[in-house]
N, CA, C and O of each residue as an XYZ file, in Angstrom:
900
protein
N     114.187   -187.459    -24.922
C     114.159   -187.361    -23.242
C     112.065   -187.820    -22.843
O     110.972   -187.588    -23.360
N     112.494   -188.383    -21.916
C     110.927   -188.559    -21.598
C     110.818   -187.881    -20.130
O     111.665   -187.894    -19.237
N     109.460   -187.250    -20.136
C     108.632   -186.039    -19.363
C     107.259   -185.840    -18.165
O     106.054   -185.787    -18.414
N     107.507   -185.812    -17.696
C     106.838   -185.928    -16.672
C     105.589   -184.167    -16.806
O     105.687   -183.029    -16.347
N     104.728   -184.772    -17.537
C     104.242   -182.982    -17.818
C     102.841   -182.685    -17.428
O     101.967   -183.412    -17.899
N     102.485   -181.656    -16.581
C     101.091   -181.259    -16.395
C     100.625   -179.712    -17.119
O     100.919   -178.522    -16.999
N      99.734   -180.555    -17.914
C      98.969   -179.777    -19.005
C      97.669   -179.194    -18.260
O      96.730   -179.917    -17.926
N      97.714   -177.868    -18.047
C      96.437   -177.157    -17.683
C      95.651   -176.605    -18.237
O      94.993   -176.190    -17.282
N      95.036   -176.151    -19.321
C      93.972   -176.333    -20.177
C      92.396   -176.429    -20.037
O      91.862   -177.511    -19.792
N      91.503   -174.988    -20.239
C      90.039   -175.203    -19.773
C      89.541   -175.893    -21.037
O      88.788   -176.853    -20.874
N      89.815   -175.585    -22.079
C      89.517   -176.007    -23.311
C      89.744   -177.563    -23.594
O      90.869   -178.031    -23.769
N      88.400   -178.433    -23.627
C      88.232   -179.689    -23.125
C      89.096   -180.421    -24.720
O      90.187   -180.990    -24.758
N      88.324   -180.193    -25.654
C      89.203   -180.349    -27.178
C      90.671   -180.062    -27.247
O      91.467   -180.966    -27.500
N      91.007   -178.971    -27.054
C      92.340   -178.501    -27.464
C      93.254   -179.638    -25.911
O      94.158   -180.448    -26.119
N      92.720   -179.357    -24.687
C      93.421   -179.987    -23.566
C      94.083   -181.562    -24.559
O      95.230   -181.983    -24.709
N      92.549   -182.142    -25.136
C      93.001   -183.855    -25.325
C      93.862   -183.674    -26.217
O      94.792   -184.473    -26.107
N      93.956   -182.991    -27.032
C      94.601   -183.089    -28.533
C      96.085   -182.574    -27.974
O      96.977   -183.376    -28.248
N      96.479   -181.507    -27.315
C      97.708   -181.875    -27.279
C      98.052   -182.575    -26.165
O      99.257   -182.503    -25.924
N      97.326   -183.320    -25.294
C      97.846   -184.132    -24.483
C      97.964   -185.525    -25.285
O      98.511   -186.488    -24.746
N      97.529   -185.590    -26.355
C      97.681   -187.105    -26.917
C      99.117   -186.606    -27.951
O     100.080   -187.285    -28.307
N      98.874   -185.550    -28.154
C     100.220   -185.173    -29.069
C     101.433   -185.031    -28.587
O     102.273   -184.891    -29.475
N     102.021   -185.006    -27.037
C     102.814   -184.940    -25.939
C     103.060   -185.777    -25.913
O     104.237   -185.915    -26.247
N     102.224   -187.278    -25.484
C     102.209   -188.290    -25.341
C     102.695   -189.001    -26.565
O     103.189   -190.069    -26.203
N     102.747   -188.887    -27.568
C     102.755   -189.652    -28.981
C     104.823   -189.182    -28.942
O     105.692   -189.986    -29.278
N     105.021   -188.142    -28.590
C     106.512   -188.046    -28.378
C     107.273   -188.642    -27.169
O     108.412   -188.423    -26.756
N     106.079   -189.642    -26.633
C     106.958   -190.429    -25.630
C     106.649   -189.759    -23.859
O     107.269   -190.203    -22.893
N     105.798   -188.866    -23.771
C     106.030   -187.946    -22.631
C     104.718   -188.545    -21.875
O     103.756   -188.740    -22.618
N     104.517   -188.920    -20.246
C     103.484   -188.948    -20.027
C     102.789   -187.362    -19.105
O     103.254   -186.706    -18.173
N     101.853   -187.263    -19.700
C     101.222   -186.185    -19.498
C      99.727   -186.206    -18.913
O      98.758   -186.744    -19.448
N      99.755   -185.359    -17.445
C      98.370   -185.192    -16.667
C      98.183   -183.431    -17.253
O      98.829   -182.477    -17.685
N      96.539   -183.963    -16.815
C      95.680   -182.864    -17.179
C      94.830   -181.946    -15.962
O      94.401   -182.651    -15.048
N      94.641   -180.980    -15.889
C      93.494   -180.034    -15.128
C      92.823   -179.209    -16.198
O      93.304   -178.581    -17.141
N      91.787   -179.352    -15.861
C      90.858   -178.200    -16.229
C      90.758   -176.889    -15.725
O      90.122   -176.117    -16.442
N      91.245   -176.413    -14.623
C      91.128   -175.056    -14.152
C      92.399   -174.851    -13.274
O      93.214   -175.762    -13.132
N      92.560   -173.516    -12.635
C      94.190   -173.412    -12.050
C      93.721   -173.645    -10.724
O      94.724   -174.059    -10.143
N      92.608   -173.616     -9.759
C      92.735   -174.585     -8.786
C      93.420   -176.208     -9.158
O      94.490   -176.726     -8.836
N      92.634   -176.540     -9.714
C      92.866   -178.014     -9.924
C      94.740   -178.423    -10.221
O      95.429   -179.355     -9.806
N      94.946   -177.670    -10.787
C      96.241   -177.540    -11.467
C      97.142   -177.585     -9.603
O      97.556   -178.471     -8.855
N      97.085   -176.517     -9.587
C      98.276   -175.989     -8.391
C      97.751   -177.521     -7.348
O      98.604   -178.347     -7.021
N      96.317   -177.676     -6.957
C      96.501   -178.802     -5.985
C      97.818   -180.221     -6.543
O      98.816   -180.702     -6.006
N      97.067   -180.461     -7.920
C      98.084   -181.457     -8.486
C      99.288   -180.957     -8.081
O      99.955   -181.756     -7.423
N      99.849   -179.713     -8.300
C     101.707   -179.640     -8.197
C     101.923   -179.666     -6.555
O     103.053   -179.901     -6.127
N     100.932   -179.446     -5.725
C     101.059   -179.447     -4.678
C     101.611   -181.154     -3.816
O     102.380   -181.410     -2.890
N     100.738   -181.993     -4.720
C     100.748   -183.512     -4.348
C     102.182   -184.031     -5.237
O     103.040   -184.585     -4.549
N     102.414   -183.899     -6.463
C     103.681   -184.320     -7.091
C     104.325   -183.654     -7.713
O     103.914   -182.512     -7.917
N     105.756   -184.124     -8.347
C     106.534   -183.235     -8.889
C     106.683   -183.435    -10.573
O     106.746   -184.496    -11.193
N     106.708   -182.405    -10.960
C     106.402   -182.606    -12.459
C     107.761   -182.063    -13.283
O     108.375   -181.202    -12.653
N     108.213   -182.346    -14.314
C     109.235   -182.039    -15.211
C     109.183   -180.250    -16.156
O     110.057   -179.411    -16.374
N     107.882   -180.315    -16.447
C     107.831   -179.047    -16.853
C     105.890   -179.019    -16.603
O     105.314   -180.104    -16.525
N     104.774   -177.205    -16.466
C     104.063   -177.543    -16.347
C     103.571   -176.255    -17.725
O     104.030   -175.127    -17.906
N     102.641   -176.900    -18.389
C     101.653   -175.982    -19.882
C     100.974   -175.405    -18.890
O     100.629   -176.051    -17.900
N     100.658   -173.897    -19.072
C      99.860   -173.586    -18.474
C      98.779   -172.270    -19.761
O      99.199   -171.644    -20.734
N      97.399   -172.318    -19.168
C      96.577   -171.592    -20.321
C      96.366   -170.364    -19.384
O      96.206   -170.224    -18.171
N      96.447   -169.391    -20.647
C      96.638   -168.110    -19.808
C      95.212   -167.816    -19.217
O      95.187   -167.310    -18.096
N      93.752   -168.140    -19.994
C      92.821   -167.796    -19.468
C      92.090   -169.162    -18.721
O      91.713   -169.978    -19.562
N      91.883   -169.468    -17.631
C      91.006   -170.979    -16.820
C      90.143   -169.967    -16.010
O      90.210   -168.742    -15.900
N      89.424   -170.777    -15.551
C      88.285   -170.565    -14.327
C      89.180   -171.001    -13.375
O      90.334   -171.368    -13.600
N      88.583   -170.950    -12.226
C      88.911   -170.047    -10.643
C      90.432   -169.776    -10.704
O      90.792   -168.709    -10.206
N      91.235   -170.455    -11.156
C      92.510   -169.234    -10.603
C      92.910   -169.243    -12.404
O      92.619   -170.248    -13.052
N      93.501   -168.188    -13.005
C      94.073   -167.408    -13.997
C      95.308   -167.966    -14.239
O      96.008   -168.118    -13.238
N      95.866   -168.390    -15.537
C      97.126   -168.766    -15.719
C      97.935   -168.028    -14.820
O      98.428   -168.501    -13.796
N      98.040   -167.085    -15.141
C      99.333   -165.748    -14.815
C      99.220   -166.037    -12.856
O     100.191   -166.491    -12.250
N      98.301   -165.787    -12.357
C      97.611   -166.134    -11.129
C      97.966   -167.205    -10.436
O      98.350   -167.113     -9.270
N      97.887   -168.222    -11.011
C      98.431   -169.928    -10.477
C     100.185   -169.514    -10.543
O     100.922   -169.925     -9.646
N     100.745   -168.655    -11.714
C     102.098   -168.847    -12.268
C     102.726   -167.952    -11.049
O     103.949   -167.995    -10.916
N     102.025   -167.216    -10.232
C     102.523   -165.894     -9.341
C     102.600   -166.608     -8.245
O     103.535   -166.366     -7.482
N     101.597   -167.700     -7.893
C     101.365   -168.358     -6.825
C     102.697   -169.459     -6.637
O     103.449   -169.661     -5.683
N     102.608   -170.074     -8.035
C     104.022   -171.290     -8.114
C     105.232   -170.380     -7.487
O     105.930   -170.894     -6.612
N     105.455   -169.244     -7.850
C     106.498   -168.464     -7.769
C     107.040   -168.419     -6.491
O     108.121   -168.886     -6.131
N     105.948   -167.634     -5.620
C     105.831   -167.188     -4.615
C     106.184   -168.523     -3.271
O     106.863   -168.459     -2.246
N     105.436   -169.560     -3.830
C     105.907   -170.821     -2.767
C     107.100   -171.683     -3.092
O     107.541   -172.601     -2.400
N     107.590   -171.217     -4.337
C     109.163   -171.533     -4.710
C     109.172   -172.606     -5.030
O     109.819   -173.451     -4.412
N     108.333   -172.924     -6.269
C     107.816   -173.638     -6.813
C     108.676   -172.910     -8.453
O     108.524   -171.992     -9.258
N     109.714   -174.231     -8.136
C     110.848   -173.788     -9.397
C     110.356   -174.968    -10.777
O     111.441   -175.150    -11.330
N     109.768   -175.440    -11.212
C     109.362   -176.027    -12.354
C     109.220   -175.516    -12.923
O     108.458   -174.557    -12.802
N     110.155   -175.937    -14.406
C     109.729   -174.701    -15.843
C     108.239   -174.517    -16.344
O     107.472   -175.453    -16.571
N     108.040   -173.616    -16.436
C     106.538   -173.476    -16.867
C     106.734   -172.708    -18.281
O     107.524   -171.767    -18.363
N     105.838   -173.236    -19.589
C     105.742   -172.474    -20.848
C     103.853   -172.100    -20.363
O     102.975   -172.767    -19.817
N     103.923   -170.798    -20.884
C     102.236   -170.026    -20.799
C     101.776   -170.117    -22.280
O     102.376   -169.573    -23.207
N     100.712   -170.818    -22.398
C     100.349   -171.577    -23.376
C      98.523   -170.363    -23.545
O      97.526   -170.512    -22.839
N      98.716   -169.215    -24.780
C      97.271   -168.320    -24.821
C      97.495   -167.644    -26.288
O      98.435   -167.537    -27.075
N      96.055   -167.223    -26.231
C      95.719   -166.804    -27.360
C      96.037   -165.375    -27.397
O      95.596   -164.645    -28.285
N      96.853   -164.929    -26.381
C      97.229   -163.299    -25.997
C      98.697   -163.180    -26.843
O      99.805   -163.586    -26.494
N      98.426   -162.704    -27.680
C      99.676   -162.719    -28.704
C     100.553   -161.009    -28.547
O     101.482   -160.586    -29.236
N      99.738   -160.237    -27.238
C     100.735   -158.981    -27.727
C     102.219   -158.978    -26.715
O     102.571   -159.681    -25.768
N     102.775   -157.967    -27.350
C     104.259   -157.940    -26.752
C     103.782   -157.783    -25.065
O     104.270   -158.416    -24.129
N     102.716   -156.777    -24.992
C     102.704   -156.481    -23.392
C     102.450   -157.633    -22.345
O     102.859   -157.835    -21.201
N     101.459   -158.421    -23.353
C     101.011   -159.970    -22.635
C     102.234   -160.649    -22.324
O     102.596   -160.875    -21.169
N     102.948   -161.015    -23.475
C     104.341   -161.674    -23.462
C     105.354   -160.995    -22.201
O     106.281   -161.703    -21.807
N     105.245   -160.218    -21.851
C     106.372   -159.224    -20.913
C     105.632   -159.718    -19.706
O     106.197   -160.417    -18.866
N     104.308   -159.344    -19.605
C     103.558   -159.957    -18.314
C     103.793   -161.047    -17.668
O     103.940   -161.163    -16.451
N     103.855   -162.290    -18.893
C     103.803   -163.500    -18.490
C     105.395   -164.051    -17.933
O     105.496   -164.532    -16.804
N     106.467   -163.938    -18.748
C     107.422   -163.551    -18.388
C     108.009   -163.118    -17.544
O     109.104   -163.623    -17.293
N     107.533   -162.021    -16.770
C     107.932   -161.273    -15.593
C     107.456   -161.801    -13.933
O     107.897   -161.652    -12.793
N     106.325   -162.472    -14.573
C     105.180   -163.174    -13.502
C     106.259   -164.158    -13.461
O     106.407   -164.383    -12.259
N     107.293   -165.036    -14.273
C     108.077   -166.334    -14.207
C     107.914   -167.394    -15.032
O     108.267   -168.548    -14.791
N     107.258   -166.909    -16.222
C     107.124   -168.259    -17.126
C     108.850   -168.268    -17.694
O     109.683   -167.362    -17.702
N     108.921   -169.551    -18.092
C     109.942   -169.580    -18.477
C     110.003   -169.561    -20.267
O     111.099   -169.488    -20.821
N     108.846   -169.628    -20.989
C     108.624   -169.669    -22.468
C     107.138   -169.148    -22.423
O     106.315   -169.028    -21.516
N     107.132   -168.902    -23.696
C     105.376   -168.676    -23.949
C     105.371   -168.547    -25.382
O     106.202   -168.070    -26.155
N     104.074   -169.163    -25.589
C     104.057   -169.913    -27.023
C     102.162   -169.013    -27.255
O     101.289   -168.866    -26.399
N     102.160   -168.720    -28.309
C     100.509   -168.382    -28.424
C     100.094   -169.371    -29.497
O     100.815   -169.877    -30.357
N      99.002   -169.522    -29.320
C      97.782   -170.622    -30.185
C      97.378   -170.145    -31.210
O      96.869   -169.024    -31.231
N      97.561   -171.116    -32.600
C      97.916   -172.325    -31.899
C      99.560   -172.453    -32.364
O     100.346   -171.807    -33.058
N      99.574   -173.772    -31.490
C     101.159   -174.082    -31.859
C     100.851   -175.451    -31.886
O      99.929   -176.094    -31.383
N     102.448   -175.965    -33.031
C     102.564   -176.687    -33.645
C     103.183   -178.205    -32.992
O     104.396   -178.053    -33.141
N     102.991   -179.509    -32.383
C     103.119   -180.019    -31.629
C     104.667   -180.240    -31.364
O     105.320   -180.371    -30.329
N     105.056   -180.227    -32.969
C     106.647   -180.326    -32.779
C     107.407   -179.342    -32.120
O     108.263   -179.641    -31.288
N     107.087   -177.941    -32.513
C     107.456   -176.445    -31.648
C     107.441   -176.506    -30.124
O     108.146   -175.930    -29.295
N     106.346   -177.445    -29.986
C     105.957   -177.435    -28.227
C     106.994   -178.075    -27.709
O     107.906   -177.620    -27.018
N     106.718   -179.652    -28.249
C     107.838   -180.561    -27.639
C     109.212   -180.328    -27.619
O     110.015   -180.827    -26.831
N     109.437   -179.575    -28.492
C     111.407   -178.808    -28.770
C     111.499   -177.748    -27.633
O     112.500   -177.527    -26.952
N     110.097   -177.027    -27.523
C     110.297   -176.053    -26.244
C     110.332   -176.677    -25.138
O     111.420   -176.547    -24.577
N     109.609   -177.288    -24.604
C     109.413   -178.241    -23.038
C     110.816   -179.030    -23.307
O     111.648   -178.707    -22.458
N     111.209   -179.786    -24.065
C     112.437   -180.043    -23.892
C     113.854   -179.177    -23.857
O     114.726   -179.659    -23.135
N     114.143   -178.069    -24.491
C     114.777   -176.717    -24.336
C     114.580   -176.324    -22.603
O     115.544   -176.073    -21.880
N     113.775   -176.328    -22.337
C     113.427   -175.598    -20.648
C     113.482   -176.541    -20.271
O     113.017   -175.707    -19.494
N     113.583   -177.835    -19.823
C     114.038   -178.614    -18.673
C     115.845   -179.088    -18.997
O     116.722   -179.071    -18.133
N     115.988   -179.377    -20.065
C     117.434   -179.337    -20.126
C     118.330   -177.983    -19.849
O     119.529   -178.187    -19.659
N     117.932   -176.809    -19.812
C     118.756   -175.602    -19.381
C     118.031   -175.704    -17.858
O     118.670   -175.019    -17.060
N     117.163   -176.204    -17.394
C     117.004   -175.974    -15.886
C     118.131   -177.136    -15.375
O     118.979   -176.735    -14.577
N     118.162   -178.054    -15.649
C     119.105   -179.480    -14.911
C     120.399   -178.919    -14.970
O     121.319   -179.227    -14.213
N     120.460   -178.019    -15.960
C     122.397   -177.606    -16.633
C     121.834   -176.598    -15.281
O     121.954   -177.007    -14.126
N     121.461   -175.785    -15.472
C     121.332   -174.484    -14.140
C     120.992   -175.030    -12.848
O     120.832   -174.184    -11.968
N     120.861   -176.098    -12.560
C     120.327   -176.986    -11.487
C     122.322   -177.178    -10.524
O     123.034   -177.015     -9.533
N     122.156   -177.659    -11.992
C     124.180   -178.548    -11.588
C     125.089   -177.620    -11.028
O     125.086   -176.554    -11.644
N     126.025   -177.675     -9.873
C     126.646   -176.500     -9.251
C     127.974   -176.179    -10.317
O     128.232   -176.804    -11.346
N     128.722   -175.018     -9.746
C     129.819   -175.220    -10.729
C     131.089   -175.957    -10.009
O     132.101   -176.072    -10.700
N     131.108   -176.351     -8.970
C     131.944   -177.705     -8.756
C     131.920   -178.935     -9.319
O     132.197   -179.919     -8.634
N     131.580   -179.048    -10.669
C     131.391   -180.351    -10.872
C     132.523   -180.952    -11.861
O     133.085   -180.315    -12.751
N     132.732   -182.244    -11.540
C     133.690   -183.005    -12.438
C     132.958   -183.630    -13.862
O     131.828   -184.053    -13.619
N     133.234   -183.725    -14.818
C     132.443   -184.652    -15.938
C     133.559   -185.374    -16.392
O     134.782   -185.323    -16.260
N     132.450   -186.295    -17.165
C     133.021   -187.172    -17.917
C     132.213   -187.860    -18.724
O     131.612   -188.865    -18.345
N     132.128   -187.353    -19.958
C     131.328   -187.226    -21.033
C     129.808   -186.719    -20.484
O     129.554   -185.543    -20.225
N     128.600   -188.126    -20.326
C     127.063   -187.542    -20.041
C     127.294   -187.242    -18.324
O     126.429   -186.499    -17.861
N     128.178   -187.646    -17.488
C     128.415   -187.916    -16.506
C     129.070   -186.718    -15.716
O     130.220   -186.280    -15.748
N     127.652   -186.226    -14.797
C     128.241   -185.056    -13.810
C     128.504   -185.408    -12.711
O     127.836   -186.375    -12.346
N     129.310   -184.978    -11.901
C     129.854   -185.419    -10.495
C     130.086   -183.824     -9.577
O     130.647   -182.786     -9.926
N     129.533   -184.122     -8.569
C     129.609   -182.403     -7.485
C     130.037   -182.664     -6.235
O     129.417   -182.888     -5.195
N     131.302   -182.598     -6.507
C     131.622   -182.751     -5.205
C     131.045   -182.437     -3.539
O     130.760   -183.124     -2.558
N     131.069   -181.178     -3.846
C     130.696   -180.447     -2.475
C     128.973   -180.827     -2.319
O     128.470   -180.719     -1.200
N     128.161   -181.249     -3.438
C     126.852   -181.295     -2.415
C     126.705   -182.596     -3.049
O     125.588   -182.816     -3.516
N     127.883   -183.821     -3.210
C     127.745   -185.596     -2.889
C     126.339   -185.764     -4.177
O     125.391   -186.489     -3.876
N     126.343   -185.380     -4.906
C     125.451   -185.698     -6.102
C     126.086   -185.763     -7.360
O     127.078   -185.100     -7.661
N     125.430   -186.671     -8.185
C     125.793   -187.370     -9.521
C     124.869   -187.032    -10.325
O     123.738   -187.156     -9.855
N     124.945   -186.598    -11.504
C     123.831   -187.047    -12.536
C     124.682   -187.777    -13.865
O     125.904   -187.807    -14.009
N     123.763   -188.279    -14.662
C     123.958   -188.769    -15.929
C     122.651   -188.096    -17.311
O     121.424   -188.004    -17.257
N     123.265   -187.879    -17.996
C     122.339   -187.277    -19.178
C     121.720   -186.375    -18.817
O     120.702   -186.141    -19.468
N     122.097   -185.314    -17.429
C     121.210   -184.204    -17.044
C     119.820   -184.832    -15.963
O     118.930   -184.055    -15.619
N     119.817   -186.659    -15.419
C     119.181   -187.549    -14.510
C     119.658   -187.326    -13.328
O     120.854   -187.137    -13.550
N     119.552   -187.263    -12.626
C     120.147   -187.733    -11.092
C     120.241   -189.600    -10.721
O     119.507   -190.571    -10.909
N     121.694   -189.329    -10.060
C     121.649   -190.952     -9.798
C     121.265   -191.297     -8.431
O     121.199   -190.596     -7.421
N     121.043   -192.457     -8.615
C     120.843   -192.662     -6.477
C     121.928   -193.643     -6.294
O     121.874   -194.858     -6.483
N     123.039   -192.842     -5.850
C     124.195   -193.986     -5.569
C     123.890   -193.596     -3.876
O     123.141   -192.772     -3.352
N     125.012   -194.780     -3.226
C     125.542   -195.270     -1.978
C     126.588   -194.116     -1.940
O     126.883   -193.564     -3.000
N     127.107   -193.764     -0.879
C     128.423   -193.288     -0.056
C     129.934   -193.753     -1.334
O     130.772   -193.220     -2.061
N     129.511   -194.898     -0.946
C     130.758   -195.674     -1.761
C     130.890   -195.519     -3.171
O     131.808   -194.874     -3.680
N     129.947   -196.125     -3.844
C     129.248   -195.772     -5.297
C     129.687   -194.750     -5.580
O     130.539   -194.869     -6.460
N     129.459   -193.343     -5.129
C     130.004   -191.962     -5.216
C     131.153   -191.175     -5.573
O     131.491   -190.263     -6.328
N     131.914   -192.488     -4.061
C     132.973   -192.033     -4.139
C     133.772   -192.540     -5.241
O     134.644   -191.846     -5.763
N     133.592   -193.347     -5.495
C     134.056   -194.900     -6.745
C     133.926   -193.663     -8.333
O     134.803   -193.422     -9.163
N     132.623   -193.161     -8.255
C     132.319   -192.762     -9.586
C     132.908   -191.396     -9.813
O     133.013   -190.855    -10.913
N     133.279   -190.896     -8.653
C     133.943   -188.959     -8.302
C     135.610   -189.605     -8.502
O     136.471   -188.739     -8.655
N     136.073   -191.049     -8.505
C     137.588   -191.151     -8.423
C     137.468   -191.014     -9.640
O     137.921   -189.939    -10.034
N     136.928   -191.830    -10.623
C     136.787   -192.321    -11.825
C     136.705   -191.028    -12.673
O     137.606   -190.656    -13.424
N     135.699   -190.474    -12.502
C     135.601   -189.195    -13.294
C     136.743   -188.511    -12.902
O     137.064   -187.827    -13.874
N     137.467   -188.346    -12.062
C     138.706   -187.216    -12.348
C     139.553   -187.670    -13.004
O     140.349   -186.915    -13.561
N     139.611   -188.568    -13.091
C     140.589   -189.723    -13.905
C     140.271   -190.095    -15.580
O     141.138   -190.633    -16.269
N     138.779   -189.693    -16.179
C     138.316   -190.336    -17.076
C     139.083   -189.862    -18.232
O     139.652   -188.815    -18.543
N     138.895   -190.990    -18.742
C     139.680   -191.418    -20.036
C     141.448   -192.314    -19.859
O     142.308   -192.481    -20.723
N     141.440   -192.675    -18.562
C     142.849   -192.581    -17.993
C     142.565   -194.036    -17.376
O     141.365   -194.302    -17.424
N     143.338   -195.025    -16.821
C     143.342   -196.851    -15.781
C     143.168   -195.779    -14.564
O     143.612   -194.644    -14.393
N     142.496   -196.464    -13.949
C     142.416   -196.202    -12.551
C     142.422   -197.640    -12.027
O     141.646   -198.556    -12.300
N     143.723   -197.620    -11.025
C     143.930   -198.582    -10.810
C     143.266   -199.541     -9.252
O     142.947   -198.828     -8.300
N     143.165   -200.495     -9.156
C     142.397   -201.137     -7.592
C     143.034   -200.191     -6.426
O     142.452   -199.561     -5.543
N     144.448   -200.306     -6.724
C     145.021   -199.592     -5.322
C     144.339   -198.136     -5.184
O     143.679   -197.602     -4.292
N     144.720   -197.790     -6.266
C     144.301   -196.247     -6.221
C     143.122   -196.047     -5.868
O     142.870   -194.962     -5.343
N     141.932   -197.143     -6.074
C     140.346   -197.097     -6.054
C     140.529   -197.081     -4.167
O     139.960   -196.298     -3.407
N     141.446   -198.145     -3.802
C     141.117   -198.695     -2.140
C     141.827   -197.031     -1.386
O     141.085   -196.336     -0.691
N     142.846   -196.736     -1.579
C     143.281   -195.724     -1.178
C     142.372   -194.136     -1.150
O     142.579   -193.266     -0.304
N     141.636   -194.060     -1.964
C     140.797   -192.531     -2.669
C     139.753   -193.118     -1.402
O     139.780   -192.735     -0.232
N     138.875   -194.109     -1.968
C     137.539   -194.516     -1.126
C     137.803   -194.865     -0.274
O     137.378   -194.126      0.614
N     138.526   -195.964      0.226
C     138.450   -196.532      1.812
C     139.265   -196.385      2.464
O     139.245   -196.869      3.595
N     140.421   -195.579      1.956
C     141.780   -195.110      2.738
C     142.966   -196.250      3.015
O     142.951   -197.480      2.970
N     143.974   -195.294      3.314
C     145.028   -195.967      3.360
C     145.420   -197.300      4.070
O     145.999   -198.323      3.703
N     144.926   -196.915      5.107
C     144.881   -198.327      5.864
C     143.992   -199.865      6.060
O     144.095   -200.817      6.834
N     142.913   -199.447      4.688
C     142.041   -200.866      4.241
C     142.860   -201.708      3.904
O     143.695   -201.490      3.026
N     142.757   -202.869      4.578
C     142.933   -203.739      4.012
C     142.078   -204.639      3.471
O     141.730   -205.513      4.266
N     141.417   -204.749      1.878
C     141.134   -205.602      1.295
C     141.059   -206.865      1.370
O     142.132   -207.378      1.051
N     139.949   -207.904      1.765
C     139.815   -209.251      1.943
C     139.533   -210.460      0.857
O     139.914   -211.592      0.558
N     138.469   -209.287      0.425
C     137.419   -209.899     -0.701
C     137.421   -209.150     -2.075
O     138.282   -208.288     -1.902
N     136.974   -209.015     -3.236
C     136.882   -208.607     -4.050
C     136.297   -207.243     -4.200
O     136.041   -206.849     -5.337
N     136.058   -206.474     -3.155
C     135.202   -205.467     -2.403
C     135.354   -204.105     -3.718
O     134.293   -203.495     -3.854
N     136.231   -203.732     -4.415
C     136.263   -202.978     -5.753
C     135.644   -203.617     -6.775
O     134.949   -203.013     -7.592
N     135.795   -204.547     -6.797
C     135.225   -204.759     -8.377
C     133.342   -204.769     -7.812
O     132.449   -204.488     -8.611
N     133.093   -205.104     -6.496
C     131.820   -206.021     -6.063
C     131.136   -204.310     -6.420
O     130.202   -203.991     -7.156
N     131.987   -203.512     -5.613
C     131.420   -202.163     -5.852
C     130.946   -201.580     -7.302
O     129.900   -200.983     -7.559
N     131.956   -201.908     -8.123
C     132.122   -201.634     -9.113
C     131.038   -202.063    -10.009
O     130.459   -201.218    -10.691
N     130.812   -202.930    -10.048
C     129.261   -203.820    -10.568
C     127.773   -203.217     -9.914
O     126.644   -203.400    -10.368
N     128.171   -202.450     -8.711
C     126.491   -201.948     -8.190
C     126.487   -200.667     -9.135
O     125.448   -200.440     -9.754
N     127.661   -199.748     -9.302
C     128.145   -198.616    -10.178
C     127.126   -198.797    -11.538
O     126.153   -198.240    -12.046
N     128.001   -199.931    -11.767
C     127.514   -200.116    -13.256
C     126.273   -200.117    -13.729
O     125.739   -199.679    -14.748
N     125.734   -201.001    -12.288
C     124.277   -201.412    -12.852
C     122.733   -199.748    -12.394
O     121.513   -199.637    -12.520
N     123.807   -198.920    -11.910
C     123.089   -197.478    -11.599
C     123.071   -197.063    -13.008
O     122.112   -196.907    -13.765
N     124.623   -196.883    -13.246
C     124.827   -196.101    -14.790
C     124.365   -196.708    -15.473
O     123.744   -195.828    -16.068
N     124.047   -197.790    -16.070
C     123.230   -198.326    -17.437
C     121.792   -197.535    -17.012
O     121.415   -196.756    -17.887
N     120.911   -197.611    -15.785
C     119.665   -196.992    -15.521
C     119.622   -195.839    -16.799
O     118.593   -195.415    -17.325
N     121.041   -195.452    -17.151
C     120.573   -194.059    -17.742
C     121.410   -194.123    -19.380
O     121.536   -193.112    -20.071
N     121.917   -195.486    -19.797
C     122.690   -195.131    -20.860
C     123.464   -196.724    -20.847
O     122.977   -197.691    -20.261
N     124.425   -196.745    -21.422
C     125.262   -197.881    -21.831
C     126.135   -197.636    -20.904
O     126.282   -196.576    -20.297
N     127.070   -199.192    -20.716
C     127.520   -198.756    -19.775
C     129.075   -198.183    -20.021
O     129.880   -198.753    -20.757
N     129.447   -196.551    -19.028
C     130.881   -196.315    -19.848
C     131.911   -196.368    -18.959
O     132.643   -195.418    -18.681
N     131.986   -197.690    -18.419
C     133.123   -198.135    -17.492
C     133.898   -199.671    -18.181
O     133.295   -200.734    -18.334
N     135.404   -199.411    -18.531
C     135.620   -200.691    -19.098
C     136.592   -200.919    -18.678
O     137.541   -200.163    -18.884
N     136.736   -202.303    -17.767
C     137.464   -203.423    -17.538
C     139.208   -203.401    -17.836
O     139.490   -204.126    -18.790
N     140.307   -202.772    -17.257
C     141.364   -203.413    -18.082
C     142.465   -204.182    -17.060
O     143.157   -203.820    -16.109
N     142.231   -205.500    -17.818
C     142.421   -206.517    -16.915
C     143.872   -206.876    -16.046
O     144.897   -206.982    -16.720
N     143.936   -207.017    -14.920
C     145.007   -207.187    -14.197
C     145.410   -205.991    -13.891
O     146.588   -205.975    -13.532
N     144.539   -204.309    -13.895
C     145.154   -203.331    -13.819
C     143.839   -202.394    -13.137
O     144.116   -201.609    -12.230
N     142.834   -202.481    -13.476
C     141.561   -201.413    -13.104
C     140.861   -201.122    -13.809
O     140.364   -202.087    -14.388
N     140.241   -199.493    -14.341
C     139.008   -199.600    -14.565
C     138.969   -198.301    -15.203
O     139.338   -197.379    -14.476
N     138.594   -197.978    -16.449
C     138.269   -196.653    -17.091
C     137.162   -195.717    -17.367
O     136.181   -196.377    -17.709
N     137.019   -194.978    -17.362
C     135.741   -194.296    -17.533
C     135.940   -193.519    -18.434
O     136.805   -192.644    -18.473
N     134.805   -193.900    -19.574
C     134.789   -192.799    -20.724
C     134.664   -191.556    -20.342
O     133.947   -191.021    -19.496
N     135.804   -190.990    -21.398
C     135.421   -189.469    -21.300
C     134.518   -188.934    -21.684
O     134.396   -187.722    -21.506
C-alpha cells in the first residue's frame, strides 16, 4: 500500500530518519518542523495519514490534533512521542488520535500501524449498502465504487455496468441483460456499445490491479467473485 504521509517532527535527525524509512516502504512522505507548518500543509492538500510528534514548537501535536478534529479533518493520525505514561496515551486518544507510538519506534512497526489505520478508515468510510465482488465494492446509494480500498473514477454508465456485474459476480451477465439494466428496455443499440463501455471500465479497474472481467464469447461478461 503506497500512502501520502505527513510527518510532523521537530527533531530534524529523527524526522529525516523516519522519512527515509517510510519512503523505503514505498510511501510518499512530506515533512513539517512544527505544528503551524503542519496545519498549513493539511489545509492545502490531502494526506492518507498524519504522524504527529507531541512536543513541537509553534503548535504542539495535541493542540494541532484538537484543531484538526474541530475542523472536521478526519485523516488518520498516529501520535509519536516520548511520553509513555498511560494518562498521556489517554489524552492523545481522547483528543482524536487513532493510534499512539512511544519513541523510539521500529520502522516496520510504524509502517504496519500506519497501513492498519488507513485500511480501517477506508473500510469504515464505505457505506453499509454495498455490493462486493472480490476486492471491488460498489455503493448504489452513493454512486461510488472502490477497488482495494481505492476509489474508482467511473462515468455514470461505467458505474451502472460495474454494479450489475457485481450483483451477479461469478455468473455470466449477457449483453441483453446489461442493455436492459443500464440503458433501458426501449434502447435499441446499433453498435457494439456494451463492448465499448466494458473496455473503458476494464481500463479503470486495471489501474488498481489485474483484469477482473472475463468475456464469455457469444454470451456476455463475468466479474470475478
